[in-house]
N, CA, C and O of each residue as an XYZ file, in Angstrom:
1012
protein
N     145.220     47.978    142.796
C     147.069     47.827    142.452
C     147.311     48.294    143.855
O     146.818     49.347    144.257
N     148.082     47.509    144.625
C     148.650     47.812    146.381
C     149.415     49.339    146.112
O     149.795     49.777    145.026
N     149.492     49.860    147.173
C     150.305     50.547    147.573
C     150.198     52.110    146.505
O     151.059     52.956    146.266
N     148.743     51.993    146.045
C     148.640     53.223    145.093
C     148.487     54.782    145.662
O     147.924     54.874    146.753
N     148.910     55.952    145.064
C     148.415     57.057    145.986
C     148.179     58.137    144.646
O     148.541     58.031    143.474
N     147.624     58.916    145.158
C     146.973     59.666    143.841
C     147.350     61.400    144.924
O     147.217     61.629    146.126
N     147.860     62.322    143.710
C     147.270     63.984    144.266
C     146.873     64.348    143.464
O     147.336     64.332    142.323
N     145.691     64.873    143.915
C     144.804     65.881    142.789
C     143.952     65.169    142.100
O     143.577     65.661    141.035
N     143.618     64.341    142.350
C     142.836     63.638    141.022
C     142.548     62.134    141.887
O     143.038     61.844    142.979
N     141.343     61.044    140.823
C     140.510     60.121    141.450
C     140.457     59.231    140.383
O     140.654     59.604    139.227
N     140.170     57.909    140.734
C     140.694     56.598    139.959
C     139.014     55.954    140.193
O     139.236     54.743    140.196
N     137.822     56.086    140.345
C     136.641     55.838    141.238
C     135.904     54.892    139.848
O     135.252     53.849    139.790
N     136.310     55.694    139.028
C     135.943     55.206    137.485
C     136.699     53.557    137.026
O     136.154     52.676    136.361
N     138.121     53.535    137.647
C     138.419     52.366    137.223
C     138.481     51.264    138.166
O     139.231     50.288    138.125
N     137.391     51.618    139.215
C     137.910     50.305    140.612
C     138.691     50.050    141.031
O     138.962     48.890    141.343
N     139.426     51.080    141.231
C     140.775     50.529    141.991
C     140.918     51.109    143.354
O     140.318     52.146    143.636
N     141.683     50.495    144.223
C     142.000     50.614    145.917
C     143.102     51.690    145.455
O     143.859     51.546    144.495
N     143.051     52.770    146.298
C     144.032     54.161    145.964
C     143.586     55.103    147.640
O     142.531     55.099    148.275
N     144.692     55.701    147.864
C     144.413     56.626    148.720
C     144.986     58.016    147.992
O     145.958     57.971    147.237
N     144.275     59.265    148.303
C     144.371     60.181    147.882
C     145.083     61.757    148.739
O     144.914     61.795    149.958
N     145.739     62.812    148.159
C     146.326     63.818    149.110
C     145.310     64.713    148.329
O     144.876     64.726    147.177
N     145.074     65.649    149.757
C     144.660     67.079    149.114
C     145.579     67.954    150.425
O     146.379     67.555    151.271
N     145.083     69.143    150.140
C     146.204     70.204    150.590
C     145.325     70.630    151.954
O     146.028     70.918    152.922
N     144.034     70.697    152.129
C     143.253     71.244    153.474
C     141.970     70.767    153.576
O     141.569     69.720    153.066
N     141.219     71.662    154.344
C     139.567     71.022    154.457
C     139.322     71.474    153.483
O     138.345     70.763    153.250
N     139.410     72.335    152.346
C     138.489     72.575    151.251
C     138.208     71.700    150.460
O     137.107     71.285    150.097
N     139.685     71.275    150.056
C     140.107     69.827    149.431
C     139.232     68.584    149.855
O     138.393     67.942    149.224
N     139.453     68.531    150.444
C     138.650     67.132    151.647
C     137.315     67.168    150.850
O     136.975     66.373    149.973
N     136.431     68.540    151.450
C     135.478     68.796    150.770
C     134.947     68.648    149.684
O     133.746     68.502    149.457
N     136.225     68.690    148.607
C     135.780     68.822    147.218
C     135.803     67.229    147.300
O     134.811     66.654    146.852
N     136.821     66.477    147.817
C     137.079     65.335    147.657
C     136.066     63.922    148.289
O     136.295     62.718    148.179
N     134.675     64.776    149.096
C     133.880     64.348    149.891
C     133.350     62.967    149.592
O     132.846     62.116    150.325
N     133.687     63.003    147.934
C     132.664     61.624    147.314
C     133.440     60.429    147.099
O     132.996     59.290    146.946
N     134.904     60.882    147.102
C     136.158     59.198    146.415
C     135.794     58.778    147.096
O     135.184     59.102    148.115
N     136.260     57.510    146.445
C     136.129     56.543    147.186
C     137.445     56.102    148.190
O     137.290     55.443    149.218
N     138.560     56.513    147.774
C     139.652     56.640    148.189
C     139.886     57.131    149.459
O     139.076     57.971    149.851
N     141.110     56.713    150.468
C     141.306     56.854    151.956
C     141.674     58.378    151.466
O     142.396     58.490    150.474
N     141.247     59.430    152.066
C     141.828     60.548    152.161
C     142.707     61.016    152.809
O     142.511     60.815    154.007
N     144.228     61.930    152.454
C     145.285     62.244    153.188
C     145.250     63.847    153.222
O     145.741     64.485    152.290
N     144.724     64.406    154.194
C     144.866     66.238    153.945
C     145.932     66.365    154.838
O     146.161     65.802    155.908
N     146.758     67.506    153.974
C     147.812     68.310    154.697
C     148.850     68.528    153.694
O     149.282     67.706    152.886
N     149.206     69.801    153.862
C     150.568     69.787    152.661
C     151.483     69.386    152.891
O     151.750     69.740    154.039
N     152.505     68.594    152.358
C     153.803     68.486    152.757
C     154.519     68.937    151.811
O     153.993     69.462    150.829
N     155.478     68.847    151.905
C     157.032     69.810    150.949
C     157.948     67.780    150.423
O     157.560     66.613    150.459
N     158.680     68.198    150.191
C     159.411     66.867    149.272
C     159.738     66.311    150.485
O     158.800     65.598    150.843
N     160.702     66.308    151.342
C     160.919     65.754    152.337
C     159.892     64.757    153.097
O     159.815     63.533    153.204
N     159.027     66.021    153.642
C     157.589     65.326    154.325
C     157.124     64.328    153.478
O     156.919     63.222    153.977
N     156.855     64.554    151.940
C     156.380     63.410    150.937
C     156.817     62.460    151.375
O     156.081     61.633    151.915
N     158.435     62.250    151.256
C     159.247     60.802    150.842
C     159.228     60.321    152.139
O     159.533     59.129    152.171
N     158.912     60.944    153.535
C     158.801     60.117    154.615
C     157.330     59.084    154.623
O     157.234     57.862    154.736
N     155.881     60.551    154.388
C     155.301     59.727    154.128
C     154.721     58.459    153.212
O     153.949     57.526    153.433
N     155.546     58.945    151.994
C     155.689     57.896    150.917
C     155.815     56.268    151.483
O     155.088     55.279    151.389
N     157.401     56.610    152.243
C     157.541     55.347    152.653
C     157.126     55.004    154.055
O     157.815     54.207    154.691
N     156.440     55.349    154.396
C     156.173     54.767    155.494
C     154.618     53.912    155.451
O     154.103     53.266    156.363
N     154.023     54.200    153.860
C     153.109     54.426    153.740
C     153.028     53.091    152.540
O     152.004     52.852    151.900
N     154.156     52.408    152.420
C     154.481     51.848    151.382
C     154.289     51.757    150.001
O     154.372     50.852    149.171
N     153.868     53.561    149.978
C     153.582     53.703    148.099
C     154.285     53.023    147.342
O     155.506     53.164    147.407
N     153.658     52.019    146.338
C     154.601     51.566    145.354
C     154.394     52.533    143.827
O     155.173     52.511    142.874
N     153.180     53.315    143.932
C     152.965     54.249    143.086
C     152.496     55.004    142.822
O     151.388     54.795    142.326
N     152.890     56.191    142.927
C     152.044     57.632    142.387
C     151.421     58.099    141.390
O     151.959     57.725    140.348
N     150.216     58.977    141.165
C     149.772     59.136    140.037
C     149.939     60.880    140.203
O     149.350     61.338    141.182
N     150.548     61.692    139.493
C     150.459     63.257    139.933
C     149.006     63.403    139.119
O     149.266     63.182    137.936
N     148.001     63.602    139.229
C     147.157     64.475    138.741
C     146.856     65.717    139.246
O     145.650     65.965    139.245
N     147.749     66.779    139.779
C     147.455     67.624    140.422
C     147.114     68.989    139.254
O     147.533     68.902    138.100
N     146.373     70.129    139.693
C     146.237     70.676    138.594
C     147.428     71.420    137.782
O     148.576     71.206    138.171
N     147.251     72.148    136.847
C     148.504     72.133    135.816
C     149.276     73.496    136.390
O     150.432     73.749    136.053
N     148.570     74.285    137.226
C     149.247     75.360    137.582
C     149.899     75.195    138.725
O     150.596     76.158    139.046
N     149.896     74.123    139.571
C     150.801     73.663    141.159
C     152.054     73.473    140.883
O     152.608     72.522    141.433
N     152.628     74.115    140.191
C     154.015     73.846    139.628
C     154.556     73.077    140.593
O     155.092     71.980    140.438
N     154.320     74.013    142.151
C     155.751     73.495    143.365
C     155.395     72.253    143.931
O     156.204     71.428    144.354
N     154.038     72.124    143.929
C     153.523     70.468    144.072
C     153.877     69.479    143.077
O     154.534     68.578    143.600
N     153.718     69.335    142.031
C     154.369     68.512    140.905
C     156.350     68.449    141.305
O     156.975     67.412    141.528
N     156.722     69.352    141.292
C     158.070     69.134    141.472
C     158.653     68.391    142.730
O     159.664     67.691    142.775
N     157.660     68.751    143.878
C     158.011     67.979    145.106
C     157.902     66.502    145.032
O     158.639     65.632    145.495
N     156.592     66.409    144.203
C     156.031     64.831    143.895
C     157.032     64.060    143.045
O     157.159     62.841    143.158
N     157.903     64.966    141.995
C     158.684     64.012    141.190
C     160.112     63.969    141.881
O     160.917     63.173    141.398
N     160.519     64.763    142.988
C     161.837     64.600    144.107
C     161.155     63.350    144.907
O     161.793     62.308    144.759
N     160.389     63.276    145.445
C     160.059     62.572    146.552
C     159.925     61.287    145.923
O     160.671     60.454    146.439
N     159.198     60.838    144.950
C     158.955     59.941    144.198
C     160.675     58.890    143.322
O     160.970     57.696    143.361
N     161.299     59.958    142.733
C     162.775     59.275    142.660
C     163.465     59.339    143.818
O     164.492     58.683    143.643
N     163.437     59.843    145.048
C     164.135     59.414    145.633
C     164.198     58.251    146.462
O     165.127     57.837    147.156
N     162.748     57.677    146.221
C     162.660     56.132    146.884
C     162.845     55.440    145.861
O     163.373     54.375    146.179
N     162.587     55.565    144.299
C     162.232     54.860    143.244
C     161.111     54.320    143.461
O     160.870     53.114    143.515
N     160.255     55.366    143.618
C     158.737     54.569    143.102
C     157.962     55.312    141.716
O     157.909     56.372    141.091
N     157.517     54.173    141.744
C     156.543     54.597    139.746
C     156.059     55.781    140.418
O     155.766     56.001    141.593
N     156.049     56.669    139.102
C     155.412     58.073    138.636
C     154.875     58.147    137.863
O     155.538     58.067    136.829
N     153.338     58.346    137.662
C     152.876     58.854    136.197
C     152.060     60.128    136.441
O     151.262     60.404    137.336
N     152.491     60.816    135.391
C     152.069     62.300    135.638
C     151.361     62.646    135.159
O     151.740     63.311    134.195
N     149.466     62.530    135.372
C     148.787     63.425    134.482
C     148.558     64.232    133.877
O     148.114     65.079    134.653
N     148.542     64.808    132.422
C     148.079     65.832    131.725
C     147.391     66.199    131.563
O     146.854     65.611    130.625
N     146.763     67.090    131.930
C     145.192     67.514    131.509
C     145.350     67.854    129.606
O     146.110     68.722    129.177
N     144.776     67.280    129.012
C     145.177     67.869    127.462
C     144.877     69.382    127.367
O     144.055     69.960    128.078
N     145.881     70.146    126.100
C     145.530     71.502    126.746
C     144.432     72.215    125.558
O     143.477     71.657    125.017
N     144.800     73.270    125.413
C     144.322     73.383    124.267
C     144.463     74.236    122.995
O     143.958     75.102    122.280
N     145.622     73.297    123.227
C     147.031     74.189    122.082
C     146.740     75.611    121.462
O     146.129     76.307    122.273
N     146.885     75.975    120.781
C     146.589     77.330    120.402
C     145.539     78.307    120.853
O     145.527     79.465    120.437
N     144.598     77.803    121.762
C     143.595     78.147    122.665
C     142.892     78.639    121.667
O     142.698     77.893    120.707
N     142.164     80.442    121.636
C     141.270     80.261    120.641
C     141.982     81.890    119.777
O     142.457     82.821    120.429
N     141.914     81.877    118.724
C     142.354     83.071    117.861
C     140.780     83.577    117.673
O     139.794     83.206    117.036
N     141.190     84.854    118.786
C     139.819     85.865    119.003
C     140.236     87.270    119.266
O     141.174     87.521    120.022
N     139.518     88.230    118.621
C     140.587     89.470    119.387
C     139.781     89.932    120.805
O     139.990     90.929    121.497
N     138.701     88.758    121.004
C     138.339     89.388    122.378
C     139.188     88.719    123.579
O     139.244     89.143    124.733
N     139.972     87.341    122.943
C     140.876     86.388    123.955
C     142.445     87.290    124.184
O     142.974     87.680    123.144
N     143.141     87.598    125.486
C     144.037     88.300    125.690
C     144.942     87.148    126.426
O     144.461     86.826    127.512
N     146.003     86.540    126.116
C     146.515     85.461    126.594
C     147.598     86.134    127.717
O     148.288     87.028    127.228
N     147.840     85.848    129.094
C     148.671     86.286    130.051
C     149.305     85.301    130.463
O     148.698     84.240    130.603
N     150.552     85.379    130.736
C     152.027     84.926    131.343
C     151.469     84.110    132.765
O     151.390     82.920    133.069
N     151.104     85.498    133.518
C     150.922     85.208    134.723
C     149.617     85.959    135.295
O     148.688     86.317    134.571
N     149.682     86.204    137.076
C     148.738     87.046    137.376
C     149.060     88.242    137.223
O     148.138     89.018    136.969
N     150.612     88.852    137.335
C     150.395     90.092    137.318
C     150.716     90.421    135.577
O     150.903     91.538    135.095
N     150.713     89.314    134.954
C     150.452     89.642    133.233
C     148.893     89.835    133.117
O     148.475     90.452    132.137
N     148.295     89.508    133.743
C     147.232     89.432    133.870
C     146.093     90.403    133.879
O     144.973     90.526    133.382
N     147.182     91.241    134.946
C     146.323     92.256    135.990
C     146.715     93.640    135.128
O     145.984     94.628    135.052
N     148.145     93.482    134.441
C     148.424     94.490    133.519
C     147.276     95.065    132.225
O     146.906     96.154    131.788
N     147.017     93.671    131.964
C     146.412     93.409    130.937
C     144.558     94.162    131.227
O     143.822     94.621    130.355
N     144.314     94.060    132.518
C     142.987     94.295    133.231
C     142.657     96.071    133.335
O     141.749     96.898    133.254
N     143.722     95.962    133.509
C     143.832     97.172    134.023
C     143.643     98.626    132.456
O     143.571     99.833    132.687
N     143.610     98.043    131.129
C     143.026     98.575    130.207
C     141.806     98.738    129.686
O     141.353     99.317    128.699
N     141.030     97.589    131.266
C     139.528     97.540    130.847
C     138.794     98.211    131.476
O     139.349     99.183    131.989
N     137.398     98.077    131.728
C     136.463     98.682    132.682
C     136.663     98.469    133.712
O     137.772     98.013    133.992
N     135.513     98.739    134.943
C     136.125     98.585    136.275
C     135.410     97.375    136.884
O     135.368     97.284    138.111
N     134.955     96.620    136.259
C     133.899     95.430    136.482
C     134.751     94.305    136.106
O     134.911     94.007    134.922
N     135.311     93.660    137.077
C     136.410     92.164    137.068
C     135.696     90.877    137.517
O     135.473     90.608    138.697
N     135.457     90.335    136.778
C     135.043     88.748    137.231
C     136.274     87.796    137.106
O     136.908     87.500    136.093
N     136.464     87.357    138.511
C     137.574     86.590    138.297
C     136.716     85.004    138.836
O     135.786     84.790    139.614
N     137.686     84.012    137.871
C     137.130     82.746    137.642
C     138.406     82.028    137.890
O     138.493     80.991    137.232
N     139.442     82.295    138.674
C     140.096     81.154    138.648
C     140.625     80.725    140.066
O     141.819     80.462    140.212
N     139.930     80.672    140.880
C     139.789     80.416    142.518
C     140.112     81.698    143.477
O     139.930     82.911    143.380
N     140.469     81.149    144.087
C     140.831     81.698    145.431
C     142.252     81.736    146.165
O     142.617     82.040    147.301
N     142.798     81.352    145.169
C     144.279     81.581    146.049
C     145.075     82.342    145.471
O     146.285     82.201    145.643
N     144.520     83.406    144.583
C     145.339     84.506    144.429
C     144.747     85.674    144.846
O     145.259     86.775    144.644
N     143.463     85.469    145.544
C     142.597     87.047    145.446
C     143.237     87.963    146.266
O     142.695     89.047    146.483
N     144.590     87.615    146.879
C     144.947     88.915    147.768
C     145.907     89.608    146.601
O     146.008     90.834    146.627
N     146.665     88.802    145.504
C     147.555     89.559    144.603
C     146.551     89.941    143.666
O     147.155     90.851    143.099
N     145.343     89.876    143.062
C     144.652     90.682    142.347
C     144.475     91.850    142.844
O     144.728     92.939    142.330
N     143.952     91.569    144.047
C     143.182     92.510    145.139
C     144.383     94.075    145.080
O     144.080     95.268    145.101
N     145.725     93.427    145.006
C     146.588     94.141    145.537
C     147.380     95.156    144.035
O     147.954     96.244    144.078
N     147.160     94.453    143.107
C     147.463     95.024    141.760
C     146.737     95.391    140.920
O     147.093     95.689    139.780
N     145.354     95.435    141.441
C     143.522     96.264    140.510
C     143.239     96.810    141.832
O     142.084     96.632    142.220
N     144.043     97.444    142.626
C     143.164     97.810    143.732
C     141.985     99.165    143.384
O     141.136     99.497    144.212
N     142.149     99.897    141.891
C     141.049    101.018    141.731
C     139.739     99.861    140.886
O     138.890    100.435    140.204
N     139.693     98.860    140.956
C     138.962     97.916    140.418
C     137.606     96.888    141.218
O     137.691     96.288    142.290
N     136.616     96.945    140.440
C     135.571     96.284    141.012
C     136.001     94.695    141.053
O     135.541     94.337    139.969
N     136.496     93.722    141.533
C     136.371     92.520    141.448
C     135.312     91.554    142.375
O     134.972     91.673    143.552
N     134.955     90.597    141.394
C     133.635     89.719    141.367
C     134.653     88.348    141.670
O     135.664     88.126    141.003
N     134.314     87.726    142.485
C     135.445     86.522    142.612
C     134.665     85.171    142.113
O     133.610     85.520    142.643
N     134.367     84.052    141.589
C     133.702     82.873    141.390
C     134.728     82.012    142.335
O     135.931     82.077    142.080
N     134.238     81.166    143.480
C     135.154     80.698    144.598
C     134.198     79.641    144.964
O     132.977     79.793    144.987
N     134.971     78.320    145.312
C     134.387     76.995    146.226
C     133.414     77.449    147.108
O     133.811     78.401    147.779
N     131.869     76.967    147.419
C     131.380     77.187    148.474
C     131.400     76.568    149.648
O     130.491     75.910    150.153
N     132.646     76.833    150.146
C     133.050     76.709    152.026
C     133.162     77.340    152.582
O     132.844     78.425    152.095
N     133.495     77.387    153.535
C     133.293     77.876    154.759
C     134.661     79.342    155.173
O     134.715     80.498    155.594
N     135.679     78.050    154.604
C     137.076     78.991    154.604
C     137.463     79.149    154.031
O     138.681     79.254    154.177
N     136.858     79.350    152.710
C     136.911     80.180    151.102
C     136.138     81.560    151.680
O     136.617     82.693    151.662
N     134.958     81.211    152.143
C     134.370     82.642    152.142
C     134.701     83.227    153.490
O     134.078     84.273    153.670
N     135.492     82.884    154.507
C     136.393     83.553    155.156
C     137.352     84.208    154.640
O     137.723     85.275    155.131
N     137.878     83.705    153.627
C     138.803     84.261    153.048
C     139.194     85.130    152.549
O     140.210     85.825    152.533
N     137.629     85.012    151.797
C     137.776     86.562    151.122
C     136.797     87.860    151.852
O     136.993     89.025    151.507
N     135.701     87.490    152.923
C     135.692     88.474    153.886
C     136.891     88.718    154.477
O     137.075     89.887    154.817
N     137.739     87.950    154.688
C     139.110     88.695    155.491
C     139.942     89.677    154.526
O     140.764     90.494    154.941
N     139.574     89.456    153.048
C     140.055     90.349    152.270
C     139.494     91.765    151.727
O     139.952     92.575    150.921
N     138.295     91.727    152.514
C     137.702     92.995    152.754
C     136.280     92.583    151.057
O     135.784     93.362    150.243
N     136.157     91.366    151.195
C     134.978     91.379    149.588
C     133.853     91.582    150.178
O     133.703     91.418    151.388
N     133.055     91.916    149.481
C     131.512     92.298    149.869
C     130.652     91.138    150.000
O     131.159     90.018    149.934
N     129.228     91.305    150.205
C     128.200     90.276    149.153
C     128.214     90.172    147.968
O     127.967     89.145    147.336
N     128.509     91.235    147.532
C     128.036     91.534    145.908
C     129.483     91.417    145.290
O     129.777     91.967    144.228
N     130.429     90.605    146.086
C     131.838     90.093    145.101
C     131.918     88.989    145.253
O     132.966     88.537    144.793
N     130.961     87.918    145.931
C     131.394     86.557    145.842
C     130.434     85.580    144.969
O     129.245     85.770    145.225
N     130.523     85.222    144.622
C     129.844     84.051    144.082
C     130.509     83.166    144.151
O     131.531     82.917    143.512
N     129.772     82.338    145.286
C     130.318     80.692    145.243
C     129.333     79.070    144.930
O     128.263     78.525    145.197
N     129.993     78.969    144.547
C     129.612     77.572    143.029
C     130.925     76.838    143.027
O     132.076     77.266    142.938
N     130.321     75.290    143.182
C     131.560     74.627    142.819
C     131.066     74.084    140.877
O     129.968     73.768    140.419
N     132.072     74.161    140.380
C     132.234     74.054    138.670
C     132.447     72.372    138.568
O     132.316     71.682    139.579
N     132.803     71.751    137.189
C     132.804     73.151    136.177
C     131.349     73.163    135.646
O     130.556     72.221    135.675
N     131.133     74.516    135.114
C     130.087     74.635    134.755
C     129.910     75.047    133.098
O     130.692     75.656    132.368
N     128.679     74.516    132.834
C     128.323     74.340    131.627
C     127.837     75.908    130.639
O     126.999     76.692    131.083
N     128.482     76.097    129.410
C     128.141     77.278    128.539
C     127.111     78.002    129.305
O     127.388     79.041    129.904
N     125.985     77.507    129.306
C     124.913     77.867    129.740
C     124.881     78.724    131.010
O     124.338     79.774    131.354
N     125.658     77.865    131.526
C     125.671     78.292    132.915
C     126.551     79.638    133.204
O     126.303     80.590    133.943
N     127.569     79.398    132.432
C     128.714     80.985    132.406
C     127.892     82.039    132.093
O     127.809     83.091    132.728
N     127.133     81.660    130.847
C     126.705     82.824    129.890
C     125.229     83.964    130.922
O     124.921     85.140    130.727
N     124.568     82.799    132.119
C     123.770     83.414    132.922
C     124.402     84.212    133.986
O     123.869     85.134    134.603
N     125.997     83.604    134.182
C     126.624     84.197    135.310
C     127.146     85.514    134.904
O     127.417     86.368    135.748
N     127.347     85.771    133.209
C     127.953     86.595    132.718
C     127.063     88.148    132.439
O     127.476     89.307    132.433
N     125.922     87.671    132.260
C     124.315     88.833    132.036
C     124.137     88.784    133.837
O     123.199     89.560    134.021
N     124.476     88.378    134.896
C     123.976     88.509    136.139
C     124.980     89.648    136.358
O     124.571     90.796    136.531
N     126.473     89.308    136.354
C     127.847     89.752    136.887
C     127.700     91.421    136.092
O     127.730     92.547    136.588
N     127.540     90.953    134.688
C     127.843     92.155    133.775
C     129.257     92.673    134.076
O     129.489     93.680    134.745
N     130.149     91.899    133.527
C     131.779     92.151    133.846
C     132.263     92.766    132.535
O     131.936     92.380    131.413
N     133.243     93.966    132.881
C     133.922     94.531    131.515
C     134.819     93.779    131.089
O     135.243     93.913    129.941
N     135.288     92.834    131.928
C     136.730     91.523    131.424
C     136.009     90.519    132.186
O     135.127     90.445    133.041
N     136.705     89.847    131.560
C     136.572     88.216    132.864
C     138.312     87.633    132.831
O     139.128     88.061    132.015
N     138.607     86.661    133.823
C     139.996     86.736    133.929
C     139.865     85.369    134.145
O     138.940     85.066    134.898
N     140.771     84.130    133.534
C     140.653     82.862    133.973
C     141.358     81.935    133.592
O     142.338     82.532    133.144
N     141.568     80.693    133.436
C     142.879     79.947    133.532
C     142.733     78.961    131.898
O     141.751     78.974    131.156
N     143.684     78.382    131.745
C     143.609     77.516    130.613
C     143.779     75.934    131.063
O     144.613     75.063    130.813
N     142.226     76.018    132.076
C     141.999     74.943    132.922
C     141.857     73.185    131.983
O     141.979     72.087    132.526
N     141.529     73.495    130.259
C     141.483     72.297    129.804
C     139.611     71.859    129.858
O     138.611     72.419    130.307
N     139.839     70.803    129.266
C     137.968     70.452    129.093
C     137.887     69.427    130.577
O     136.838     68.850    130.864
N     138.990     69.323    131.334
C     137.831     69.232    132.032
C     137.534     70.277    133.191
O     136.556     70.196    133.934
N     138.501     71.264    133.248
C     137.942     72.577    133.717
C     136.834     73.281    133.270
O     136.295     74.147    133.960
N     136.478     72.982    132.218
C     135.223     73.496    131.539
C     135.588     74.676    130.689
O     134.701     75.450    130.329
N     137.541     74.965    130.154
C     137.585     76.037    129.606
C     136.728     76.357    128.392
O     135.993     77.341    128.468
N     136.742     75.751    127.465
C     135.676     76.501    126.394
C     134.547     76.796    126.819
O     134.005     77.678    126.154
N     133.894     76.363    127.772
C     132.782     76.590    128.458
C     132.924     77.877    128.960
O     131.826     78.423    129.067
N     133.979     78.660    129.352
C     134.204     79.640    129.763
C     134.586     80.838    128.692
O     134.184     81.997    128.792
N     135.324     80.398    127.791
C     135.475     81.544    127.019
C     134.278     81.464    125.812
O     133.745     82.516    125.461
N     133.939     80.374    125.287
C     132.784     80.860    124.486
C     131.486     81.770    124.567
O     130.888     82.301    123.631
N     131.148     81.824    126.181
C     130.070     82.754    126.136
C     130.783     84.574    126.439
O     130.142     85.622    126.507
N     132.028     84.396    126.544
C     132.567     85.732    126.776
C     132.132     86.248    125.017
O     131.247     87.040    124.692
N     132.628     85.855    124.547
C     133.130     85.846    122.877
C     131.063     86.113    122.242
O     130.774     87.197    121.735
N     130.324     85.380    122.346
C     129.337     85.955    122.420
C     128.647     87.201    122.785
O     127.723     87.776    122.209
N     129.150     87.439    123.635
C     128.726     88.833    124.438
C     129.407     89.727    124.416
O     129.247     90.797    125.005
N     130.580     89.287    123.476
C     131.481     90.837    123.352
C     132.185     91.228    124.712
O     132.266     92.438    124.926
N     132.671     90.425    125.597
C     133.126     90.497    126.869
C     134.469     90.120    126.349
O     134.447     89.232    125.497
N     136.105     90.792    126.806
C     136.752     90.711    126.473
C     137.254     89.394    127.545
O     136.524     88.873    128.388
N     138.509     89.073    127.297
C     138.494     87.390    128.382
C     140.063     87.367    128.449
O     140.851     87.334    127.504
N     140.305     87.392    129.700
C     142.086     87.185    129.887
C     142.259     85.790    130.076
O     141.581     85.148    130.878
N     143.146     85.304    129.362
C     143.630     83.706    129.887
C     145.074     83.526    130.551
O     146.083     83.617    129.853
N     145.123     83.329    131.595
C     146.093     83.302    132.408
C     146.689     81.685    131.752
O     145.896     80.746    131.816
N     147.963     81.467    131.198
C     148.075     80.497    130.371
C     149.196     79.604    131.509
O     149.735     80.080    132.509
N     149.330     78.055    130.924
C     149.809     76.878    131.700
C     151.538     77.294    132.141
O     152.228     78.045    131.452
N     151.847     76.859    132.974
C     153.251     77.510    133.312
C     154.235     76.638    132.277
O     153.926     75.453    132.158
N     154.787     76.866    131.913
C     155.935     76.321    130.942
C     157.216     75.192    131.644
O     158.224     75.757    132.069
N     157.183     74.332    131.703
C     157.910     73.370    132.305
C     158.262     72.488    131.285
O     157.718     72.096    130.252
N     159.812     72.187    132.120
C     160.584     71.071    130.816
C     159.648     69.709    131.189
O     158.946     69.470    132.171
N     159.948     68.926    129.976
C     159.928     67.777    130.028
C     160.411     66.901    131.314
O     161.609     66.907    131.599
N     159.309     66.003    132.239
C     159.437     65.476    133.208
C     160.829     64.269    132.948
O     160.833     63.423    132.054
N     161.663     64.424    133.720
C     163.158     63.617    133.841
C     162.752     62.290    134.554
O     163.488     61.314    134.413
N     161.630     62.200    135.307
C     161.596     60.863    135.943
C     159.974     60.294    135.913
O     159.187     61.177    136.254
N     159.522     59.372    135.670
C     158.609     59.399    135.958
C     157.731     59.150    134.252
O     158.237     59.352    133.148
N     156.850     58.846    134.441
C     155.966     58.858    132.859
C     154.940     59.782    132.663
O     154.343     60.144    133.677
N     154.522     60.352    131.344
C     153.280     61.303    130.963
C     152.677     60.686    130.536
O     153.094     59.735    129.876
N     150.982     61.030    130.774
C     149.884     60.511    130.323
C     149.139     61.559    129.971
O     149.153     62.536    130.721
N     148.469     61.582    128.970
C     147.178     62.337    129.042
C     145.971     62.315    128.776
O     145.208     63.186    128.358
N     145.771     60.785    129.162
C     144.312     60.669    129.145
C     144.347     59.124    130.320
O     145.358     58.487    130.617
N     142.945     58.859    130.786
C     142.992     57.920    131.874
C     143.001     56.642    131.182
O     142.820     55.685    131.935
N     143.107     56.460    130.374
C     143.149     55.349    129.417
C     144.541     54.699    129.461
O     144.872     53.544    129.727
N     145.321     55.878    129.092
C     147.180     55.496    129.283
C     147.185     55.494    130.545
O     148.267     54.963    130.796
N     146.759     55.703    131.391
C     147.354     55.917    133.377
C     146.819     54.198    133.375
O     147.665     53.373    133.724
N     145.618     53.767    133.036
C     145.397     52.726    133.217
C     146.260     51.302    132.595
O     146.611     50.292    133.204
N     146.395     51.588    131.486
C     147.563     50.652    131.199
C     149.039     50.698    131.658
O     149.781     49.716    131.646
N     149.384     51.915    132.058
C     150.692     52.087    133.000
C     151.029     51.122    134.193
O     151.960     50.395    134.540
N     149.255     51.653    134.833
C     149.113     50.987    136.739
C     149.416     49.406    135.796
O     150.451     48.764    135.971
N     148.520     49.049    134.993
C     148.500     47.347    134.652
C     149.414     46.936    134.672
O     149.686     46.092    135.525
N     150.569     47.452    133.481
C     152.273     47.203    133.448
C     153.112     47.099    134.710
O     154.045     46.333    134.952
N     152.586     48.009    135.427
C     153.302     48.168    137.030
C     152.793     47.066    137.263
O     153.435     46.028    137.102
N     151.485     47.085    137.705
C     150.985     45.627    138.787
C     150.926     44.077    138.039
O     150.425     43.026    138.441
N     151.741     44.446    136.635
C     152.571     42.981    136.598
C     153.939     42.644    136.544
O     154.463     41.639    136.064
N     154.627     43.961    137.296
C     155.962     43.809    137.422
C     155.944     43.213    139.377
O     156.845     42.492    139.805
N     154.965     43.617    140.127
C     154.438     43.570    141.309
C     155.158     41.994    141.574
O     154.789     41.132    140.778
N     155.994     41.641    142.466
C     156.430     40.318    143.318
C     154.603     39.504    143.662
O     153.505     39.947    143.999
N     155.067     38.405    143.393
C     153.865     37.536    144.326
C     153.416     37.456    145.504
O     152.508     36.668    145.766
């Protein structure tokens, strides 16, 4: 489909031409194998509107991370301003998650830290690098171990925060349950903090080994957002493809 742009995802398996936005060089490294043209750089709603118009984008797919609330709001505003078709891909939720005494639900990083303070000293963070400074600020007495992406910028960020070599696990997921089990055995955490990342993010594969090993796991649940007043919500790539096909038939010859 001509003029198709994606924020935070890929359509390589659909065989379509598209461009894709990532926020930084870290995102570029993660997206290096994508076939679509990659645009690097953060944009607010105004910059996004200008860029979409200049590049004659006719349809946008918002496949951003479910926790990227500001980005998703900017995408919606830019598309609504231009009248551009918007498809918002929502990763299927884990629903009620897991009803188990070792699973503790948190509404935010702050809430997760409050819960984590009740457990032992060693905390394994599988939440990425974005909130490391906040975790460090709120849990100053804890020994934090961070699993992050293996890029120079992310490692440098960890080092600038004072994380030592025994506190950085640099790996790219998602991971199998067996891999997570091995990591937990190696790190010996008193508690694991993660996010409800859905099937794509290997959520069940992260919490199941915690339960098997008797390790408390704090899950930061997805931000609660109202239904999108502009655009279309899809919960599978098949639904996305159906909508794209419908839009394509409406394009002028």
